[in-house]
C-alpha positions, 0 to 999 in steps of 0.5 A: 258539475256541468253548469258553471255559476255564471251560466246560471246567472246567465240563463236566468236573465235570459228568460226574460227575453230571447235567449240569444240577446243575453248571451255572449258570442265567445263563451269559454272557448267556444264561438255562437254560431248561427241557431236553426232550431234552437235560441242559441247555439256554441261550437268549438273551432276545429271540432270534429264530430264526424267519429261520434257514433255513440252518446254518454248522457248525464244525469239532468239537472232541473231547477225551477225558475227563482220564486215558483215556489212562493208565486204558486203559494201566493196565487189567489185564495187557496185552502191549505190543503193546496200549498206546494210545500218543499217537499212537494216541490222536490218530488216534482223536481225528481219526476222532472228529472226523471221523466227528462233522462228517461225520454232524451235518452230514448228518443236519442236511441230511435234515431240511432245513437247508441246509448252507453254508460261509458267513455269511448274514443267514438262516445260524445258524452252530453251533459243536460240541464233544465233550468227556469222550469215553470210549471203554472198549475202543478196538480198536488194530492189532497181533499180540495176538488178547486179545478185550475185552468191553464193555456200551457203546462210551463215553461223551461230553458235547456242547457246542453253541453257536448264533450269528448268523452275520453278528454272531457274536452267541450265541444258544444253547448246549445241553449233554448227556452220554450213552453209546452205546446198549447192547444189555444184554448183553456184546458184543465190542468192535472198531473198526468196531462203536466207529465204528458205536455213535459215529456213531449217537450223533452222529446222535441229538444231531444229530436232537434238535439239529435237532428244538430248532430247529425247536421255537425257530423256531416258538416265537420270539422268546424272551420279554425277560424268560425266567426261568431254568427256563421252559419254552418 
């Protein structure tokens, strides 16, 4: 499993504010470096990313923010047919995972990284997860015609680990809490709109990850005496 119990606990606290303010400078042997587009980034001192031209992507792990289901079912008056069941929540998570895996792989492939299913000397293994996912107004099928308007579809925290696919050696990790884009005005919430917003969020994460890998390749090897908050 890509995410350790202590990591989940830290990420749960991180959602309350700036993620990097809640994270340690050293994490599983990784050292925090100055992050450009994500909240926090960690690298293994001495790691060399120059050989990686392909990526092997593990199935993503997706989890709601704690008490999300309770909050959705207790937010104001509503008919029973609009309540979200545990089965509804699982379907939403399954759909979120499917869309993440599809969009993340497509984006990296579009950036020039061949997506493969097996390890190799030129293959970087990526293990993504989205924790603390919060959908403000999920659309559940039912007879009620109540309209719900929201400013954003929701938010989530990406945690992405990078490992050598042959040895499984941990090379890097990034963490980023982000909201889906907002139009600045109230908009009607519906299922297709929520999915589009979520896919756009995943596409942004994948694009930033791809650009970050390009920069790591250009600046590799990582200094063996890497200092916390050092700029790469």
